[in-house]
N, C-alpha and C positions, 0 to 999 in steps of 0.2 A: 155544779161547779161554783158554789157560793164560797166567798172568802171564809177563812177560819179565824174568827176573832180571838180564839183562845191561845193562839201561838205565842210562845214566850220569846222575849227578846234575847238574842244570843249574846254571850259575853265577848269581850274583846279577846282575840286569839293572839297570844304572843308569838313572836317570830320563831322561837325555839320549838314550841309545841306545834306550830304551823308546819314546820319542816319535818319534824319527827313523825307527824301523822301522815305525811305524804300529800297533804292538801296544798297544792300550789307549787310544789317543787319536785314531785316525784315523777317517775315514768318517762324514760326516754333520754332526750338530749341533755348534755351537761348544761347546768344553769349558771355557773359562776355565782355572781351576786345579783343576778336579775331575777327577783322573786315575783310572785303574783302581786298585782298592784292594788288589790282590794281586800279588805277584811271579810271573813265569812259573815254573811248576813248584812253586810254594809251596802247601802244604796250608793250607786255611782252617779253622782249628780252630773248633769251635762255641763260642759265647759261654758263659762259665762260668755254670752254673745255681745257683740257691740250694740245690737238692739235686741232686747229680751224677746224671744219668740213666744207666741201665744201657745198655751197648752192644748193638746188634743183632748176632746171630750168623747163620750161614749159613742154617739151616732157616727161621727166621722171615722172613728177607729173600727167600728163594725164593718163599714164599707171598705176601708183600707185593707182589713184582713180578708174580706170577701174577694177583693180584687187581687190580693197577693196569691190567693188559692185558685179562684175560678173566674169570676167576672161574667158568668153566664155559661150556657151549654156549648158555646162556640168552641170547636176543637175536640168535642166528644164523638163526632161522627165516625172517625176511623176505628173506634171500638166495635161498631156495628159492621163496618167493612171488614175488619180483621176476623171476627168470630161469630157474626150473626146477632139477631135481636136478643135471643135468650141469654147468651153469655154477657152481652153488653149490659142488659138490665140487671142481671145477677151481680155483675162486677160493680156497678155503681150503687147497688143496694148493700152489698156486703163489705166492700173495700173501706168505707168510712169507719166501720167497726174494727177492722183489722189494722188500719193505718191511721186514719184521721183523728180518731178519739184519743189513742195513746199519745200521739204527737201533740195534740192540743192540751192534754193534761200536763205533760212535761213542761210545755211552754207556759201554761198558767202558773205552775208552781215556781219555776225558776225566774220568770219575768217579774213576778211580784216579790220574790226573795232578793233578787239582785237587779233592781229596776234601773239600769243605766243604759245609755246609748252603746250599742255594740252587741247587746243581746247574747246570743250563743257564744260569741267570742269571749265575753266575760265569764260565762259558765265553764268553758273549757280551760280558760286561764286560771280560774279559781280552783278547779278540780285537779288539774295536772300540770299547771305552770305555763309560762309564756310561750314556750316552743309549741305546745299543742294549741294554745290560744291563737297563735299566728297561723298554724296549719289549718285550723278550723276556719279562720278568716279567709284564707286562700281558697279552700274548697267551696265555701258558701258564697263568697263574692263572685268567683268565676261561674258557679252554677247560676247565680242570680243574673249576671249580665248576659249569659248565654240564653237564659230563660226570657229576658227582656227582648232579645233580638227576635224571638219567635212572634211577638205580638204585631209589629209592623208587617211581617211576612204574612201572618194570618189575615190581617186587615186587607192587604193587597189581594189575597185570594178571593175575599168576598167582593171587593170593589171590581175585580175583573169579571165577575158574573154580571154586573150591571154596565161596566165600561170595559169591553174586551181589550181596548188599547193598552191597559195597564197590566195585562197578563204577563208580559215578558219584555225583555230589552230595556232600552233607556227609560221609557215611561215608568216601568216597575221600579227601577233603581232610584229614579227621582222621587217616586211616592214614598218608598221606604226611607230614604235619606231625609226627605222633608219632614216626615213625621218625627224622626229621631230628634232633629234640631229644634223644631217648634215645641215639642212636648218637654224637652229638656229646659227650655226657657220658662215654661209654665211651672215646672218643678222648682225652679230657682226663686219664684215669687213667694214661696212659703208653704210650710206643711199644713197650716190651717186651710189655706186656699185649696191645696191638693185634696185635703180630707173632705171638705164640703163639695168640691167638684166630683169626688168619687160618689157621694150620695146621689147627686143629680144624674151622673152617668149610669149608676146602678139601676135606678128607677127607670130611666129611659131605655136602657138596653134589655131589661127584663120584660118590659111591657108587651112587646110583640109575641113573646113566648107564652105569656099568660093568655093572650087572645088566641094564639094558635092551639093551645091546649083545650080551651073552652069550645072552640069551633070544631075541634077534632072529635069531641066526645061521642056524638051520634054516629061517627064513621068508624069508630074503633072496633076491631074484631080481635078479642083477646087471644084467640088461637095463634095469631101472627106473632105474639110475644114469645111463643114457644119455638120459633124457627131457629134451628141451629145452623151455623155456617158450614160451608164446605171449603176444603183446602185452607183451613184457618191459619192465620199468621199470628202465633201467640206472642212473639216478640213485640210486634206492633200493638197487640191488644194490651199487654201488661204495661208497656211503656206509656200508652195513651191513658190508661187508668191512673198510673202513678203521676204522670205530668199534670193531669187535671185535678188531682186531689192532694198535692203536696204543698210545701212552703207555708204551713201553718205557723211556723216559728219566725217567719221573716219580719213580722211587725215588731218583734221583740227588740230589734236593733234601734227602734225609735222609742223605747220605754222611757227614756229620760225626757221625752217631750210630751208624755201623757199625763193628764191630770188625774191624780189619785190612782196610780196604776194597780195598787193592791186590790181595788174593787173593780176598776174599769176593765182590766184585761180578762179575767175569767168570764164576766158577763158578755163582753164583746166576742170572745171566742165561741161561746155557746150560740149566740145569735147568728154569727157568721156561719157556723156549722150547719144550722138548720136551713139557712138560705141556700147554702151550697148544695146540700143533699136534694132539696126539692127542685132547685134550679137545674139540676142534671136529669133527675128521674122523670119528672113530669113531661118535659118536651120530648125525651126519648120514647116514653110510653105513647105519647100522642103520635109522633112520627112513624114509629114502627108498627103501631096498632092500626092506624088509619090508612096506611099506604102499603100496597103490595108491589114492591120494587126489588130488583136484583140486589144481592148483597154488595156487589162492587159499586153500586150507585152511591153508597154512603161514604164518599170521600170528603176531604176537608172542604167546608163551606156548603155541604148539602142541605143544611137546615133551611137555607134560603129557598131552594127548590122545593123542599117539603112544605114550606109555608105557602108557596104558590099553588101547589097541588091541593092543599087542604082548604085554603081560603081565597086564593086569587093573587094576581100579580101585585096588588097594592101591599099585601102583607110581606111578599118577598122583598120588596124594596125597603120596607120598614126593618125587616130582619137584617138586611145588608147595612142599613144606617146604624142599627143597633150594634152590629159587629164592629163598625168603626168606633163607635162610642165606647164599647167594651175594651177594644184594643188600647184606646187612650187611657182608660182607667187602669188597665193591667200594667201598662208601661209606667204610668205615674207612680203607682203603688210600689212596684219593684225598684224603680229608680230611687225613690225616697229611702227604701230599705237599704239599698246598696250604699248610698251616699252617707247615711247615718252610721252604717257599719264601719266605714272607713274613718269617720269622725271618732267613733268609740275606740277603734284600734289606735288612732293617733293619741287619744287620751291615755291609753295604756302603754304608750311609747313603743308600740309595735310597728308604727309607721311614723314618718316625719311630721313635725308640728303643723306643716301647711295644711294637712288634711283635717286638722281640728279648727281651721279658720272658718269663720262665718261671714256671710255678706253683711255689710254695714246697714243696708236698707231692709233686708228681709230676714236676717238671722239664720239663713240656710247655709249648709256646708258646701260652699261653691266649688271647692277643689274636688270634693267627693263626687258632686254632680257632674263636673266636667270630665273627670277620669272615667266614671261609669258610662257616661254618654258616648265618649269617644271609642271605648272598647266595644260597647254594644253596636255602634255604627259599623265598626270594622268587621264584625262577624254577622251582620244582618243579612248577608247575601248567601249564607249557607242554606242548604235544603232544610225544609221543616223537620223531616225525620231525624236528620243529623243533629239539629238543635235539641230536639227532645232527648235523644239518646245520650248526648254529651252532658246535658244538664242533669239528667237523672243519675248518671254514674257518679259525678262529683258530689251531688246532693246526698247520695247514699253514703258515701264515705263520711261526709260531715254529720249525717244523722247517727251513724254508728258511734261516732265520738260523742255526740250530744247525749245519747242514751247512756253511754258509759259515764259521762260527767254527772248526769242526774243521779245514777245509782251510787256513784262514789261519794257524792256530797251527802246523800242520805245516810250512808254508812259512817263516814268520817266526820260529818258535822251535823249530828242529830239535833243539836240545840240551835241550829241556824234558824233565825226568824223567818217564818214562812206564812205570810198573810193568807195565802191560799195553799192548802196542803192536800195532795192526792190522798184520799182516805184508804190507804193500803200500807201494810207493813212491808219490810224489805223483800221477803220471798214473793209476795204478791206483785210488787213492783218489778221484780226480775222477770216474772212470767209476762206481765204487761208489756215490757220492753222487748222480751224475747220474740214474741209473735211477729211484730213488725220488723224486727232485725232479721229474722229468717227471710222475710219477703225482700228486704234490702239486699241481702246476699244473693237471692234468686235473680233480682233485677240486674245486679252486676254480673252474675254468671252468664246470663243470656246475651250480654253485650257482644258486639263484634270485635275482632282483633284491633280494628282501627280505633274503636272507643277505648279499649284497654291501653293502646299505645299513647293516645292523646291524654288520657287521664294520668298515666304514669309520668308523662312529660310535665303536665301541670302540677302534679304533686312534687316532683323534683324542683320545679320552679318555686313552689311555696317554701320548701326547705331552704333553697338558696336565698330567698328573700329574707327569711328569718336571720340567717347567719350574716347576710350583708348588712342588715339593720344593726345587729350586734357589733359588727366591725365598725360601722359608721359612728355608733354611740361611743365606742372605746377610743376612736380617733378624733371625734368631734367634728367630722366633716359634714354632718347634717344636723339641723336643729330639731330637737325633740321636746315635746311637752314635759313639764315637770309636775303638772297638777295631778294629784291623786295617785302618785307612784311611790313605791318603796324601793329605791335603788340601793339602799343599804339599811343597816339595822336602826340607824338614828331616826329614820323617817317613820318607822313602824310604831304605832301607838302601843305602849306597854300596859 
């Protein structure tokens, strides 16, 4: 995934050619004079902050991407519970090739071609126009905050194994709410702080699993890896795989905060991918190979019990501490992504100007952090399975639109500057995107009717938000940013 230094700089695209090609104005809702806000191949610079924020460098970005996706093997246990050791190991071995690599390649190309805050919202806006940019923003934002809500819940599950009092009732509610509030404040203090915090949290949360794997080696019986489950729950199995290995594109919403994104993003994605694959496979191989326990024992948080059985109670408590640290990193990374997504949408005039506001002291998008935190807190008390299923469905809708945007831009803007370019022609790219798209449709098809109903309602909400924002712009009842936007022909560079 090395950058492509030979990419040519794209020419300015005039408004008439831009509309005639269908890039930025076609497909779906009527657009009146609200065109896509960025030129093809144009970097979208972050809105100037009151205090200029420091740029993210490679190491913090690697760990932020790692925490966007995984944050350790915590939460992978239900795959064993749902289908047994063999299918769990096979799933975590093959699924990165089916899903993670194509998503990472798409992210690397588009995040370096259009490196602005907002990420995938910019890509959909550029490919199909602001209606689809706004809808993408709704799907991905809601899936993100739903995903964030799972982390305090997962943390509470692990804490309950050491402190049974927080298993339910008021103590559990207080634990979940307290984590949301404290971690939101940490996020407010700056993306650089969050990035280097993610580095420390990543090392600390992975350390007990490195020890568990090493200690388990003499106890491993490879035949245990071939154990197939009984009465398998395939819905839980595939949702667990998907939830643990998606969100590779989330860090793209912070591309405007990254130093030299054209080189940093591809390298960070590759490094985070290797960390993620090994971080799941090795502990699962150690636990399932060293222990002979019933399939249903592998519920959420079982890695702590596995560590105790392999090495002793001291490692169990370390794993539980690691789970708390991992949950902190996961929450911080996702909250940063959601907040900067709202900032990017505000710069595109898809949301009111207030969401583009930054803190005077830290340069962070305070309104985006506040909105994301409050929504996450409100849904933090859903069951863990419902959180996974709802996030997966909405994310699937967004990813289908993301793959479509990627292919459309390759076809309609072949001369677009791409510092990193996936080394395939259009037919090969179609195949690359088709395989994960089939899986996305499958994940959506196995959802329950409740998930269908909730997702339909949220999609309708997203459509309503777009038209409400258009109405407010036409009536002047809300203030919108004017930076980097082409509201009429006079603003477009000819």
